[in-house]
Every structure is written in C-alpha cells, then in structure tokens.
C-alpha positions in Angstrom: 10.0 16.4 3.8 7.4 16.8 6.6 7.3 20.5 5.7 6.7 19.8 2.0 10.2 20.0 0.6 10.4 18.0 -2.6 14.0 18.1 -3.7 17.6 18.7 -2.5 17.6 22.5 -3.2 14.4 23.0 -1.3 15.9 21.0 1.6 19.0 23.2 1.5 16.8 26.3 1.5 14.8 25.0 4.5 18.0 24.4 6.3 19.1 28.0 5.9 15.7 29.3 7.0 15.6 27.0 10.1 19.3 26.9 11.0 18.9 28.1 14.6 16.1 25.6 15.2 18.1 22.7 13.6 21.1 23.5 15.9 18.9 22.3 18.8 19.4 18.8 17.4 22.6 18.9 15.3 25.7 21.1 15.8 26.1 22.1 12.1 29.3 24.0 12.9 30.0 24.6 9.2 26.4 25.6 8.5 24.0 23.9 6.0 25.8 21.8 3.3 25.1 22.5 -0.3 22.3 20.5 -2.0 24.8 18.5 -4.0 26.4 17.3 -0.8 23.0 16.4 0.7 22.1 14.4 -2.4 25.4 12.6 -2.5 25.1 11.6 1.2 21.5 10.4 0.8 22.3 8.4 -2.3 24.9 6.4 -0.2 22.5 5.2 2.4 22.2 1.4 2.3 18.6 0.7 1.3 18.5 -2.7 2.9 19.6 -1.2 6.3 17.0 1.6 5.7 14.2 -0.9 5.2 15.2 -2.9 8.3 15.3 0.2 10.4 12.0 1.5 9.1 10.2 -1.8 9.7 11.7 -2.1 13.2 10.5 1.4 14.0 7.0 0.6 12.8 6.9 -2.6 14.8 7.7 -0.7 17.9 5.2 2.2 17.5 2.3 0.6 15.5 0.5 -2.4 16.9 -1.7 -4.3 14.5 -5.1 -5.6 15.6 -6.1 -9.3 15.3 -7.7 -9.8 11.9 -6.6 -6.4 10.7 -6.0 -6.0 6.9 -2.5 -5.4 5.6 -2.7 -4.3 2.0 0.3 -4.8 -0.3 0.6 -3.0 -3.6 3.1 -1.4 -5.9 3.5 2.2 -7.2 5.7 3.6 -10.0 7.5 6.8 -9.1 6.9 8.4 -12.5 9.5 11.2 -12.2 12.4 9.0 -11.2 13.3 7.9 -14.8 16.6 8.8 -16.5 16.6 11.0 -19.6 18.0 8.1 -21.6 15.2 5.7 -20.8 11.8 6.9 -19.5 10.8 3.3 -18.8 13.3 2.8 -16.0 11.3 4.7 -13.4 11.6 3.2 -9.9 8.9 0.8 -8.7 8.2 0.5 -5.0 5.9 -2.0 -3.2 4.6 -1.0 0.1 2.7 -2.7 3.0 -0.1 -0.6 4.4 -2.0 -1.2 7.7 -5.5 -0.3 6.6 -7.0 0.3 10.1 -4.1 2.3 11.4 -3.6 4.1 8.1 0.2 3.8 8.2 3.0 2.4 6.0 4.6 -0.7 7.7 7.4 -1.3 5.2 8.5 -0.8 1.7 10.8 -2.4 -0.8 12.1 -1.2 -4.2 11.8 -3.5 -7.1 15.0 -4.2 -9.0 14.9 -2.9 -12.5 16.0 -6.2 -13.9 13.4 -8.1 -11.8 9.7 -7.8 -11.0 7.3 -7.5 -8.1 7.0 -11.2 -7.5 10.7 -11.5 -6.5 10.4 -8.4 -4.3 7.3 -9.6 -2.3 9.1 -12.2 -0.2 11.7 -9.6 0.8 8.9 -7.3 1.9 7.0 -10.0 3.8 10.2 -10.8 5.6 10.2 -7.3 7.1 6.7 -7.6 8.4 5.3 -8.9 11.7 1.8 -9.9 10.6 0.7 -12.7 12.9 -3.1 -12.8 13.0 -3.6 -10.3 10.1 -5.3 -10.7 6.7 -2.8 -9.9 3.9 -4.4 -8.7 0.7 -2.6 -8.6 -2.6 -3.8 -8.1 -6.2 -3.2 -10.6 -9.0 0.5 -9.9 -9.3 1.0 -11.5 -5.8 -1.3 -14.5 -6.5 1.6 -17.0 -6.3 1.9 -20.3 -4.4 5.2 -19.3 -2.8 3.7 -16.0 -1.6 0.7 -17.8 -0.1 3.1 -20.2 1.7 5.2 -17.4 3.0 2.2 -15.6 4.5 0.8 -18.7 6.2 4.3 -19.4 7.5 4.2 -16.0 9.2 1.0 -17.1 11.0 -1.2 -14.7 8.9 -4.0 -15.3 6.4 -4.0 -14.2 2.7 -6.7 -12.8 0.4 -5.3 -13.0 -3.1 -7.0 -11.9 -6.3 -7.2 -14.6 -9.0 -7.0 -13.6 -12.7 -6.0 -15.2 -15.9 -2.5 -15.8 -14.8 -3.9 -18.9 -13.1 -6.3 -20.1 -15.8 -7.2 -23.5 -14.4 -7.7 -22.3 -10.9 -9.8 -19.4 -12.2 -11.9 -21.7 -14.3 -12.6 -24.0 -11.4 -13.6 -21.1 -9.1 -15.9 -19.8 -11.8 -17.6 -23.2 -12.1 -18.3 -23.3 -8.4 -19.3 -19.8 -7.7 -21.3 -18.6 -10.6 -24.1 -21.1 -10.0 -23.9 -20.2 -6.3 -24.4 -16.5 -7.1 -27.5 -17.4 -9.2 -28.9 -19.7 -6.5 -28.4 -17.2 -3.6 -29.9 -14.4 -5.7 -33.0 -16.4 -6.5 -33.4 -17.4 -2.8 -32.9 -13.8 -1.7 -29.8 -14.7 0.3 -27.1 -13.0 -1.8 -25.0 -10.5 0.2 -25.0 -7.1 -1.5 -23.9 -3.5 -0.8 -23.7 -0.1 -2.5 -21.4 2.9 -2.4 -22.7 6.3 -3.1 -20.3 9.1 -4.1 -20.6 12.3 -6.0 -21.7 11.4 -9.6 -20.9 7.8 -9.0 -22.7 4.8 -7.5 -21.3 1.2 -7.3 -23.3 -1.8 -6.5 -21.7 -5.1 -5.4 -22.8 -8.6 -4.5 -20.6 -11.3 -3.0 -20.6 -15.0 -2.6 -18.2 -17.5 -1.1 -17.7 -21.2 -0.9 -15.9 -23.2 1.8 -16.1 -26.5 0.0 -12.7 -26.4 -1.8 -12.1 -30.1 -1.7 -13.6 -30.4 -5.2 -11.2 -27.8 -6.7 -8.2 -29.9 -7.7 -6.0 -26.8 -8.2 -6.4 -25.7 -4.6 -4.2 -28.5 -3.3 -1.2 -26.6 -4.5 -2.1 -23.6 -2.3 -1.1 -23.6 1.3 -4.0 -23.5 3.7 -6.7 -22.4 1.4 -10.2 -22.5 3.0 -12.4 -20.2 1.0 -12.9 -19.1 -2.6 -15.0 -16.0 -3.3 -16.4 -13.7 -6.0 -17.5 -10.1 -6.0 -19.7 -9.0 -8.9 -20.1 -5.2 -9.4 -21.4 -2.6 -11.7 -21.4 1.2 -11.7 -23.7 4.0 -12.4 -21.9 7.3 -13.3 -23.7 10.6 -13.8 -27.0 8.7 -14.0 -25.7 6.4 -16.8 -25.7 2.7 -16.0 -22.7 0.7 -17.1 -23.4 -2.2 -19.4 -20.6 -4.4 -18.1 -20.5 -6.5 -15.0 -17.1 -6.8 -13.3 -16.3 -10.2 -11.8 -13.4 -10.4 -9.3 -12.4 -13.8 -7.9 -10.4 -14.6 -4.7 -8.6 -17.4 -3.0 -8.4 -17.1 0.8 -6.8 -19.0 3.7 -9.4 -17.9 6.3 -13.0 -19.0 6.7 -14.5 -15.7 5.6 -18.2 -15.0 5.1 -19.4 -13.1 2.0 -19.6 -9.9 4.1 -16.1 -10.3 5.5 -14.7 -10.9 1.9 -16.5 -7.7 0.7 -15.0 -5.7 3.6 -11.5 -7.1 3.1 -11.6 -6.3 -0.6 -12.8 -2.8 0.1 -10.1 -2.2 2.7 -7.4 -3.3 0.2 -8.2 -0.3 -1.9 -7.3 2.0 1.0 -3.7 1.6 -0.1 -4.7 3.4 -3.3 -6.9 6.0 -1.8 -5.3 6.4 1.6 -1.6 6.2 0.6 -0.8 6.4 -3.1 -3.2 9.2 -3.9 -2.0 11.2 -0.9 1.6 10.7 -1.8 0.8 12.2 -5.3 -1.4 15.1 -4.0 0.3 16.0 -0.8 3.9 15.1 -1.5 3.9 15.5 -5.3 5.6 12.1 -5.6 5.1 11.6 -9.3 6.6 15.0 -10.0 9.7 14.4 -8.0 12.8 14.2 -10.3 15.2 12.8 -7.8 17.0 10.0 -9.7 20.6 9.9 -8.5 21.7 6.3 -8.1 20.3 5.0 -4.8 18.6 8.2 -3.8 15.1 7.7 -5.3 14.1 4.7 -3.0 15.6 6.4 0.1 13.6 9.6 -0.6 10.5 7.5 -1.2 11.1 6.0 2.3 11.5 9.5 3.7 8.1 10.4 2.3 6.7 7.3 4.0 8.2 8.4 7.3 6.8 11.9 6.9 3.4 10.4 5.9 3.2 8.3 9.0 4.2 11.2 11.3 1.7 13.6 9.8 -0.9 10.9 10.1 -0.1 10.3 13.8 -0.4 14.0 14.6 -4.1 14.4 15.6 -4.4 17.9 17.2 -4.5 19.8 13.9 -7.5 18.1 12.2 -7.0 19.0 8.6 -5.6 17.3 5.5 -2.0 16.4 4.9 -1.2 19.3 2.6 -2.5 21.7 5.3 -0.4 20.0 7.9 2.7 20.3 5.8 2.1 24.0 5.3 1.6 24.5 9.0 4.9 22.5 9.7 6.7 24.9 7.3 5.3 27.9 9.0 5.7 26.8 12.6 8.7 24.9 14.1 6.5 24.3 17.2 4.0 22.4 15.1 6.9 20.6 13.3 8.2 19.4 16.6 4.7 18.1 17.5 4.6 16.1 14.2 8.1 14.7 14.7 7.2 13.6 18.2 3.8 12.3 17.4 
C-alpha cells in the first residue's frame, strides 16, 4: 500500500516482484499466496483489535502538543458499495492531529447506525488530554461534549439547525456583538488568498454564557462564537454571507476560534483529499465483508509512514512511486 498498490491483485504482483526482499522479513516458503487468499485473510482481521492496535501505535510514536487541534470528521469510501445497493458504501470517521499531520485513530460506521453512535467509540481510542477537539455539526451532541471533557480535553463544536433553540440564543447574543465590534473597529478579521479565490472572514466570541439557558445542558461550555465569511472567485464577489456558529469549552479569543476552525479543515485538505489523489481511495472496489475498513486502516498506516519520511521532500504520490522503484527507500518509509 505504501508503494501505491490499490487492490489484492496488485499486492500479489508486488509480492512476486519483491519476493527476495520480502523474505528478509517473512519466510514465505511456499511463495506469494494468490490474491484471493490475501483477500480472504485480510477480511478476517478483527476490526476492533485493529483499531486498538492502531491507536496504541500512534500513542507511542506521536505526541500531541498542549492545546493542539484534533479534528474529527467522516468520509465515505465511494467504491466500497455492493452491486445490489450503491448506497451501502462504507463510512469511516477519523481523528486527525492537525499540527502533526497524522491519523490518530479511525472507526467504521455501522451500516445500520450513524456517526453519532460511532463517535464515542472513536473518542475512547484517543489520548487527547489538553487538546482541542473539533467536530462539525454531526458531532454537536451533549453526550459527545461530556465525553470530550471527561477525557480532560476541550471541544469546539459547530452548531446548526439540529439544535434550533441553542442556535437562536447564540445568534441573539453574537450578531449584535459583531455589529458593535465592527462599528468600533475592534472586529477580528482575516483573509485567505489562493489562485482565483479569495475568502474574507471576521470572527466574534462571547464568554458571557450565563444568559443562554440552553448552555446549561452542555458540559463545561465557556465560549460561544461566530465566523462570518464571504468569497470572491475569479474577481466575482459572492452575494451571500456565510454564518458559522460554535459552542466551545475553552476560553478562546476570536483569533483562537478562527485558527481552530481553520485547522479543522486540514482533515479535508490534508487527509481526505490526499487519500483520494494519492491512494485513489474513492476508486478502490475492495468490498469483501470486513475487508474494506481494514484496507482503509492500511491506507492510514501508509499515509502516516509516508508523512513521517522527511528526506525525500516531494508529495505523497511521488513518494509512493519512489517506494515502488526502490526497496531501500521503502525501508526508510517503513522505519520512519
């Protein structure tokens, strides 16, 4: 997988091409097994044990910094559906250390359930003391907030219409505050400039949550915040303002809220996008019962190892090609 193999047949072919090298680590007295055998063995790996082993490995080799952002988000593996039902593609939620740029843990979502039920299981795998955990609106649940605080971490949760009364109270507090700070010239603002696109954002927070009756149901809430943004693409200004509201268990300033919200999107740009471009995750048709989540976990292992290798300073696809060409470099990645 580190070398770019995307299916069982490619893994078998890699084994034949690198048999002498592989025998440095495994006897393989009968040679390389057929791809069907590889698939059958991989599909029998217990995913719960795999998750525990993965998270234990990451706890041992990746130390989180105090106040570091851990972003949690889900991704559908579009190619993992069965022919009989294209809607049953596997959904995985992952925890991503934004500063380190590595996957800390992952958890498949049961097809008969949803992300909300899988989140506590994922959080249980994590050691996040002192970190700021960011989750979009699907994770804005009182039980999730309580779980995060119970692990001695802080949360930054997006609030949308799934909590109408809370959202309405936050709007009533923060919209006048945005107007007041703007008129006084105190409103925190920032801009991102990228090719053909500019985004402008302003941010305001309030630490006076005692007047928000809905917040009493949320463990440890100390701050509510709003980010207002608009875009300019190819010189054309958007007519719509985007309002994003947050509930937070830490005493964040407006600048810290803006930074935390920006870092959350690293799980999209720094992980999910790279899995699709470098590992062709959405094109992968592995779907044998139990194999899809295991192979997704293998991609995360390969991602972390390629990320950890710093000597070859190119992108992940280039690193994968080099690992395919050179066993010496492949060993460097595996030992990174």
